[in-house]
C-alpha positions as MATLAB code, in Angstrom:
seq = 'MPGPGARNLITDVAGVKIGQAADASVRTGVTVILPDERAVCAVDVRGGGPGTRETDALAPHTLVDAVDAVVLSGGSSWGLAAGDAVAAALGAKRRGYVVFDDPAIPVSPVVPAAILYDLNNGGAKVWGEDPPYRTLARSALDGAGEDFVLGRAGAGYGAMAGAVTGGLGSASFVTADGITIGAIVAVNSFGSVLVPGSEAYWASPFELNGEFGGQAIPAGASPGEDWGAAKINPGAGQNTTIACVATDAVLTPAQAQRIAVMAQGGLARAIRPSHTPFDGDTVFVMSTGRVPLPDPAALTLSRLGSLAADTLARAIARGVHEARTAG';
ca = [
     104.929   99.457   74.043;
     104.048   98.438   77.610;
     106.106  100.027   80.367;
     106.143  102.924   82.845;
     103.903  105.898   82.162;
     105.210  109.327   81.194;
     105.841  110.403   84.812;
     106.312  106.940   86.328;
     103.946  108.146   89.037;
     100.457  107.183   90.150;
      99.230  110.354   88.436;
      99.813  108.665   85.071;
      96.379  107.213   85.850;
      93.913  109.660   84.319;
      91.757  111.336   86.935;
      94.132  111.049   89.921;
      95.946  113.890   91.660;
      98.299  113.813   94.639;
      98.743  116.407   97.345;
     101.224  116.250  100.178;
     102.641  118.327  102.969;
     105.237  117.807  105.689;
     106.433  119.517  108.853;
     110.235  119.327  109.115;
     110.284  120.220  112.816;
     107.793  117.494  113.718;
     109.270  115.090  111.131;
     105.943  113.905  109.816;
     103.618  114.461  106.897;
     100.399  113.716  105.018;
      99.615  112.510  101.481;
      96.184  112.872   99.859;
      95.074  110.806   96.857;
      92.375  112.892   95.183;
      90.307  111.569   92.267;
      88.762  114.135   89.926;
      85.399  112.473   90.561;
      84.107  110.008   93.143;
      85.932  106.720   92.538;
      85.327  103.044   93.272;
      87.648  101.953   96.065;
      88.549   98.851   98.063;
      91.078   97.994  100.751;
      93.062   95.026  102.026;
      94.632   95.077  105.504;
      97.335   92.495  106.269;
      99.447   93.953  109.065;
      98.971   92.991  112.689;
      98.870   96.569  113.990;
      96.797   98.687  111.580;
      95.400  102.164  112.102;
      92.619  103.083  109.693;
      89.556  105.237  109.071;
      86.373  104.169  107.215;
      87.829  100.949  105.834;
      84.794   98.890  106.898;
      82.646  101.021  104.589;
      84.648   99.805  101.576;
      83.530   96.177  101.780;
      81.814   95.122   98.522;
      78.526   94.360  100.314;
      78.140   97.811  101.926;
      76.157  100.856  100.794;
      79.242  102.907   99.920;
      80.347  102.308   96.323;
      82.796  105.206   95.845;
      85.174  107.479   97.763;
      86.022  111.162   97.530;
      89.680  110.852   98.564;
      92.123  108.534  100.328;
      94.554  109.819  102.959;
      97.904  108.387  104.057;
      99.429  109.987  107.139;
     102.185  109.797  109.689;
     101.411  110.380  113.347;
      99.925  107.061  114.414;
      96.381  107.583  115.747;
      96.916  111.354  115.770;
      97.249  111.208  111.985;
      93.689  109.982  111.527;
      92.645  113.612  112.022;
      94.029  114.237  108.527;
      91.092  112.298  107.097;
      88.663  114.445  109.091;
      90.205  117.637  107.670;
      89.981  116.400  104.068;
      86.373  115.309  104.605;
      85.478  118.720  106.053;
      87.067  120.566  103.134;
      85.375  118.386  100.507;
      82.055  118.529  102.335;
      82.172  122.323  102.283;
      82.302  122.022   98.472;
      79.333  119.603   98.590;
      81.450  116.745   97.375;
      80.455  113.464   98.938;
      77.785  110.799   99.256;
      74.348  112.317   98.852;
      71.409  110.824  100.729;
      69.023  113.759  100.246;
      69.793  116.332   97.570;
      68.901  119.289   99.748;
      71.267  122.260  100.244;
      70.208  122.396  103.878;
      71.469  118.835  104.506;
      75.247  118.265  104.458;
      76.656  115.672  102.084;
      78.801  112.884  103.533;
      82.338  112.789  102.086;
      83.828  109.294  102.158;
      87.530  109.617  102.975;
      89.232  106.399  104.086;
      92.655  106.792  105.677;
      95.583  104.774  107.011;
      98.393  105.860  109.309;
     101.954  104.845  110.116;
     103.908  105.229  113.343;
     106.589  107.942  113.258;
     106.232  109.279  116.808;
     109.685  108.161  117.984;
     111.815  109.652  115.183;
     113.094  112.638  117.152;
     110.714  115.316  115.915;
     108.966  117.917  118.063;
     105.947  115.862  119.089;
     104.805  117.814  122.166;
     101.826  119.472  120.477;
      99.304  119.477  123.322;
      95.764  119.773  121.973;
      96.841  121.021  118.553;
      98.518  118.208  116.569;
      99.548  119.290  113.062;
      97.660  116.745  110.970;
      94.531  118.746  110.144;
      96.672  121.664  108.966;
      98.973  119.386  106.965;
      96.003  117.662  105.352;
      94.407  120.930  104.263;
      97.714  122.084  102.800;
      98.133  118.791  100.957;
      94.604  118.913   99.575;
      94.972  122.516   98.417;
      98.202  121.675   96.559;
      97.029  118.481   94.829;
      98.346  118.050   91.302;
      99.984  115.634   88.874;
     103.638  116.164   89.902;
     104.966  115.502   93.384;
     108.185  114.757   95.253;
     109.371  111.270   96.211;
     111.582  110.220   99.114;
     111.334  112.253  102.305;
     107.945  113.732  101.512;
     104.307  113.542  102.515;
     103.295  110.606  104.680;
     106.768  109.113  104.258;
     108.635  112.163  105.554;
     109.510  110.683  108.955;
     109.454  107.004  107.972;
     112.084  104.298  108.466;
     112.313  101.219  106.231;
     113.811   98.744  108.637;
     117.109  100.263  109.771;
     117.412  102.709  106.846;
     115.555  105.875  105.913;
     112.082  105.194  104.566;
     110.062  107.442  102.331;
     107.297  108.114   99.845;
     107.464  106.154   96.589;
     105.448  105.893   93.397;
     105.549  104.056   90.071;
     103.275  103.278   87.125;
     102.777  100.844   84.271;
     100.801  101.074   81.035;
      99.701   97.804   79.449;
      99.823   96.982   75.751;
      96.035   97.355   75.581;
      96.084  100.811   77.159;
      95.225  100.257   80.818;
      97.276  102.291   83.301;
      98.028  101.183   86.835;
      99.951  103.219   89.396;
     100.970  102.999   93.032;
     101.911  105.371   95.817;
     103.310  104.138   99.121;
     104.718  105.384  102.417;
     107.371  102.876  103.543;
     107.829  102.572  107.302;
     108.374   98.824  107.491;
     109.713   96.589  110.224;
     111.343   94.470  107.523;
     114.237   95.422  105.272;
     114.003   96.463  101.626;
     117.696   95.637  101.058;
     119.305   92.261  100.383;
     121.655   91.503  103.321;
     125.225   92.556  102.643;
     124.442   94.552   99.509;
     122.886   97.735   98.159;
     120.439   95.740   96.015;
     116.724   95.991   96.724;
     114.547   92.912   97.110;
     112.371   94.487   94.406;
     115.268   94.504   91.904;
     113.790   91.769   89.656;
     110.858   94.106   88.953;
     112.896   97.290   88.356;
     112.337   99.159   85.077;
     114.788  101.588   83.468;
     117.100  101.743   86.500;
     114.455  103.575   88.525;
     116.028  102.709   91.877;
     119.709  102.357   91.124;
     119.958   99.271   88.922;
     121.666   97.101   91.563;
     121.121   93.408   90.807;
     120.614   90.924   93.624;
     123.954   89.120   94.185;
     124.167   85.636   92.727;
     123.384   82.930   95.234;
     121.683   85.250   97.733;
     119.594   82.986   99.947;
     119.243   84.692  103.316;
     116.897   82.291  105.057;
     116.233   83.971  108.392;
     118.751   86.753  107.800;
     116.524   89.829  107.518;
     119.431   92.211  107.001;
     118.645   95.804  107.879;
     115.309   95.141  109.579;
     114.270   96.817  112.824;
     115.781   94.360  115.259;
     113.853   95.409  118.378;
     110.540   96.832  117.203;
     107.821   97.986  119.512;
     104.188   97.260  118.784;
     102.695   99.768  116.345;
     106.003  101.374  115.355;
     106.008  100.198  111.756;
     103.690  100.064  108.746;
     103.635  100.312  104.979;
     100.537  102.073  103.658;
      99.720  102.384   99.986;
      97.173  103.186   97.324;
      97.038  101.564   93.893;
      95.021  103.300   91.180;
      93.872  102.234   87.730;
      91.801  103.776   84.962;
      90.118  100.415   84.274;
      86.412  100.234   85.090;
      86.059   98.107   88.247;
      83.249   97.090   90.548;
      83.934   97.252   94.297;
      84.381   93.465   94.357;
      86.855   93.579   91.458;
      88.800   96.363   93.164;
      88.882   94.219   96.305;
      90.471   91.341   94.401;
      93.181   93.626   93.021;
      93.834   94.971   96.541;
      94.353   91.400   97.781;
      96.766   90.660   94.940;
      98.559   94.013   95.313;
      99.639   93.059   98.836;
     102.016   90.642   97.130;
     104.076   93.704   96.223;
     104.975   94.179   99.873;
     106.172   90.592  100.121;
     108.274   91.080   96.971;
     109.945   94.237   98.261;
     110.187   93.846  102.067;
     111.511   90.980  104.218;
     109.626   90.162  106.370;
     106.278   91.802  105.598;
     102.793   91.653  107.166;
     104.308   91.069  110.620;
     102.504   91.536  113.948;
     104.408   94.833  114.246;
     103.200   96.287  110.919;
      99.885   97.855  109.946;
     100.220   97.087  106.239;
      97.219   98.479  104.346;
      96.646   98.770  100.580;
      93.799  100.716   98.971;
      92.787  100.272   95.329;
      91.035  103.083   93.445;
      89.381  102.964   90.012;
      88.751  106.138   88.013;
      86.715  104.168   85.478;
      88.038  105.603   82.217;
      88.839  102.364   80.294;
      86.400   99.435   79.885;
      87.643   96.194   81.421;
      88.485   93.826   78.543;
      86.897   90.376   78.445;
      87.337   87.883   79.892;
      87.121   89.999   83.033;
      88.615   87.397   85.362;
      91.725   87.097   83.203;
      92.125   90.885   82.991;
      91.758   91.150   86.773;
      94.509   88.562   87.139;
      96.764   90.621   84.885;
      96.007   93.859   86.708;
      96.447   92.280   90.144;
      99.858   90.942   89.162;
     100.869   94.319   87.727;
      99.586   96.030   90.869;
     101.923   93.890   92.978;
     104.870   94.529   90.646;
     104.193   98.271   90.508;
     103.810   98.530   94.269;
     107.087   96.641   94.792;
     108.813   99.103   92.444;
     107.251  102.070   94.255;
     108.489  100.768   97.631;
     112.090  100.457   96.459;
     111.900  103.748   94.583;
     110.655  105.654   97.626;
     113.404  104.319   99.877;
     116.047  104.837   97.190;
     115.002  108.459   96.672;
     115.087  109.098  100.429;
     118.491  107.460  100.873;
     120.177  109.127   97.906;
     118.877  112.496   99.073;
     120.631  111.963  102.396;
];
């Protein structure tokens, strides 16, 4: 029967592992999405204030057709160093894009990354010339596996979802014809994930098996311009929801790009408002290429894109719910 995978995590997608690390004193963290082998990847950026690494290389018309890892990090621009650390570690293992197969010539690991702004959350941010993100990234990479913690963890450790605690969320779905799709997300949004005046999540219509509390949206809720627990006075660059969707379906870079575009709908389903000038909303899509894409391909892509949006919406609410219920 279709429904969530065994873990209800992105690692239900065969060939994907997750590593994460956090520094409680700094109140920040890093999450690494690590495929077992180089994987097709695409990205869609919708926020007005993004911070990214190597996203231009993922366009369908470019030379790069696969990545070695994807990194999500706190720390604003400082957090982009996490991608450098992962690339260095993978390159030392000769994992990366090979131009010349010569041991004397380094390979080129392709490690796209996106960051969120958590610099004003009260942590110890006076780090001089030694910010913690390279160390956190190496720790996350070394600990990558199939099970991981949700809520205040990884890249979502110091996040805020509007006016409430944000966090790291994940969810999965397995289709009736055996394709698995999963999402992982760090929620640090300007907008609110909660319906005004209630404990229900905007993503409630997509909830499966009570995964984030089972609170239904109140009858007649029609907030208009009432954003509820949003960040009322945001500063530029202080918000962002960054995510990665993975599937075991075989995808071309262009097909992965279409799913990334559709997956952004998950943010709109779970956060009000989303894609604002204050957010850096970025969604990666990764294919591990284990299951052939059923014909007709365009129809299957439509199904997977819709499921990607649903699964990402569930992951957003689940991450915030786990962070809030953990205090």
